[in-house]
Every structure is written in structure tokens, then in C-alpha cells.
Steps between C-alpha positions, in 0.01 A plus 500: 500500500545461877732225628382299801714241680339198670713282729314180583513151640245262651129446430383856577761643268395256229135606530600868494693448176204314347265788583751750363523309172123545465506881531397697193731799543741551211687780678718280725792264440549238773838354591439189712771341714431147633724290722370189323378505141123460460347465155212733407286480187330762282694817578645777284883464498530869411337593832630226730870415545590202723826444692612218728750583777528558873406869573685487832817506288597867470716434195221334301231749603726799429519413130122514468467820704711686246164559333260768628198341671209699641408229755619167641265232636654249742288187559715238673451222754801565728525811721883481487491491119263798496721706732817419304329576169381839629852569630646422157250725325572787739874459445445590134174699493448724802154635412344224290147417618478141633173315562551202734267217597546494877419162657709546817400844642820660372550870572682760296534879534582556132209707356560346154446145626137387523442191715181316403395290797365166375301432818325837474413433136343165583314637802369796299370269229320279754350810668322578172273200564404588860156661545462846663872574494633804307733407217807691386582671168414268213146413610385836634204655314372332187833338422482638145820702519385815677792466747851483360856510629761655270874518558638830367812441284789746487411625152130554574319821415369497860842509667557816710151631428302655783163332549328840481580542130387152392153517346308214663170471314307178568798365695704583811840426655371355826837423663873493442733230635863607527771284656227277641326791673151635431481867397160667479460722192501879522524770233860583593629142512745412222514160328841332514652222284404151627195632683212254502177685418162367607249620239122495524266578210315376197681191362527638144642828633751318721627304200574831327663645812714185536633548146566868574697418816707236320559725195867590441689734266506451124130423461340837414237553361395199706295475718284753311509291182742358244511713186554859387227698322583809293183705455499741203218735396579669170241769576686601817872440449666718237600303189842663503584340837326163454803337339724597793233385747492151349882481487526598867229247593691225317815601692305478827372159396859383450572586866224259605586249228338196663159637402302576184373840389171586332481824301137614498417768239178700537349726233744393224530782250855516366571208265876559490525507880286188525737316269800623701337367819411167335867455408573445873289182502692189602463200728509726809319808366140492377332795324125525563313770303162607641266642235185539711398832656422553869490245780853582617459373858338171393767440233777570751363260762445226240858535371642489854332165554571368149871588495567473877636856506737604779626839376326759280716741297355831378613834361497808719214638287283198579579514871415871500147420380279514811256223402773263378697557820189405699462176303870419543471549876203261513711220347714486820802434275836683477505770229823590316466852358765525231652839422682617188840444663706198399592200712874494425577781747261369768702426814295587809168428665381810685265492799360807676408444863163637605335526840293188435670159497373364170855451368557235767201305367657469153866477606563142381359586157729804485805284573385238248452752218831673575683166507357382167564836333851530656419835665634660818246610762504857630256623766438875521394626842361856519630615840253788531217249547419316822729197531287287734362258240808519277759356738336153521488491118871587477575228760291253299681572171840491671425155642375375162814624328706250701249218442500556123871596485412822320632831625276803536581867535308735732509860376393772744336787312448849642292605201209313344655187339283549191691821423840328520380195304370720218862600437622141451547338162324166539366262767212269588264618773292239686190610690213335687185500282238629741157650439629856542694462174172453313380853576509788251833683494315818598463370856877468540584857400543616860607164645842423646442123475773363271276213390219731388762703313623197300416685176774754576741219402297399196805512273657205686413132508263419788361172638190510718461200732165416666530483877258211556658172610 
């Protein structure tokens, strides 16, 4: 829950509080300071906390600012009171973002203070009713939401990404506003925290992009879906290893314990194993046995919609099957290929840099998975390959490590990293799930692409993340 502080007096402040009380968002808690108590009806006391004191008093305001707020709104009638309130806030919180209703043409050089000019707001609203005059922002186009402004929070998956690696299908980043200046987009431009992005695209797509930008750590497998889905085919996976596969899947489920898991069994043939699997059923684990033959793709798509699947877990034998791998790719969901190795000795997430920049596209998901599974992140850089596209990726991950407070280790390799990783005991490898991974293994025999050679590390746990945003 995000804490927002509102400091208010006067009629405008009262109307602002009324409108805020009517918002439907359950993700914010509002702390409202009034200089004179005003009674409001029909509000949720769990989301709205009211205080009555003078915010120009540093002592009184300091007690409230012991909490961590993401934003402060200052809507007051006196310019002196506004200036003193801002001064008090800055005495305690140097970087806190402050939104101020500016009725007196105040100026401020602080990039984290946004002055909303009341006269400009009123004039802009009246301009909307003038004929033959272009309007700004909210009424451009059809007015159905195809233009959107989004403020990028510190924990966003978009922070420190280069625009060139962001897949923009049916939408575009049209402009970036940073420190009140317009920046035109280019492939090499990097998004910074607190950037204001101007997005243009299909309204439904922009809603999804908005959620992606606002997404923070601890949510995986969101935004792909909610629940885990263990897919078992008794005709493919050896019966001797099925028991261990289910145990490892249950252990993985415990790492993402806010979600449910569905165990889907195809071609049931071993009664004893079926009973062993059924014994895992509980309020968070559902066993679904599929007795019909054929129709794998249709069944998979129906289950994804029915169970709101966000992560599919499979054995290495199932992932090795060419046709199944094709169907898994078409789901556009993350795939967790579980090996025979246990989870107790799992300590590291391993990434192998390649000459493309697909790892940058899935970086936030990598940090999220590693955080939830309590794993360190190690990036292996093969120095014999061209470094041109690798250095921006290393810079990106280094920046994210400070944002997410999670250290990473860059390992420079002078031999193919796959050879050195094959000698290690246990780890989790995370890779981008691109179309080239759907090809037959035969086509990778003479390749030096570490992603195409994923099967060389088949004995280790691997997660394949789709690169589409």
C-alpha cells in the first residue's frame, strides 16, 4: 500500500479531498492534514486518516513525516503557508515529491516539486469549449484513452531500460518529460526514475502497459497471470523421476506462496503415481487429471484462461519435445523447466550475456524471480565475443541492482561460459524465450549462440521468459 500525504485548507482543498474520497483505488492510503477540521461522510477509515494541526509547525509536521510517503499534495490558500510548509517538508525529506497548487506564480528550481498553476488549469478547461482551437492532452484524438501520461516509479520494470529494447506493439513512447524538459525518444535513450512518459496507442494496450510500468518487485508471475501450472505427461516423463518432479514443483510453488498451483496430468497410466500426486491436493494445490487424447494446444489455451496461469512448469523431457516446445512458446508465458537437482542447494541465478539485448527486456522479471527465490544474480560475459551490445546491458543491470537493493556479480569468461557452468553443482538459469529456441536442436549443433545452446545446460533448472511487453 502506498502512503500519500495531503495538506489542505480552504474551499479548493476541501473539493480535492472530496474527489479523492470518491476514488476507487484500493492501493493507496491517504493521510490528510487540515488546519481546520471538516467533516466528511462515507469514506473508508482504513484508507483515509485525518489530522488537524498547522503544517507550518515543523515540530507537528515532523511527527507525521516519520512515515514513508511517496507523494505530498499541498493545496492551501496562503502563499506564505505554502512556502513554509514546503520548507518544513524539505527539512525532513530532501527528495520527497511534492505537488503544489500554485495560485500566486511561485517559482521553484527543485525538480521534485511540481507547481500546478491554477490559472493555467482554468484557462485550459475554457479553451476546450472554443471552436477551431487545438486542445491539449486530454481531449486530443477520440478522447477514449489513446493518449496517456505515466510517471515512472523507482521500482518500475522500465527504469534504466533503453527505448530500443522495449517492444512497442500497438503503442509508442511518443515523448519523455524529465525535470520539466521535453526529450524526444530515440533507441539509445534510457528511461530514468520519475520520468513522465507520454504514451500513444490502443486504449486497451495502454492499460496493460500502464500496469507493466507501475509493476514492482514481489509480484511474479504477474503480470503474465496469477497461478502456477505443473504440466505432466506420463507418456513422456519417466515414472522414476515423476515423484521428484512434483516435489520440486511444490517447492517452487512455496517460493511464490501468494499463488495457487494446478497439477495437470496427461495420459494417466500409473495408478500408484496418480495417488501420490493426488496426496498433494490442498486449498492451494489442485490436481486436474486429463483423460482425453489429443487436442493438446486447445486444452492448454483453455486451462490458461480458466486458471489464469502465469507460470508453466514442465520436466526437461517435455521441454525437449519439439512440438510441445512450440505450443509452450505460443502461450507467451514464462516456462520453468525443472531438472532433477534439488532446491535446497540452489543459491544463484545465472545469466549468459549474448550479442543481442534480450536480457535487458526481461531484467525486472529476473530481479523479481531472484528476490522471491532468495538467489544471487551472476552475469557471465564471454570476452571473446563482440562487446558492443553487451556493455549497455551490463550498465542496465548495474543500475537496477541499486534500485532493487540486490547485488549482482559480473564474471568475465575467456572460455565459453557454458563449459564453466557445466562444472557447477546447481543453479537456476534464466533466458529470454525467443522463437529461435523453438527450433530443432540439430540447427544449433554448429552455433555459438548461448541461447540456442540452452540444452547443453539441460541438467539445471531453467526459466524461459517471453520478451514481449
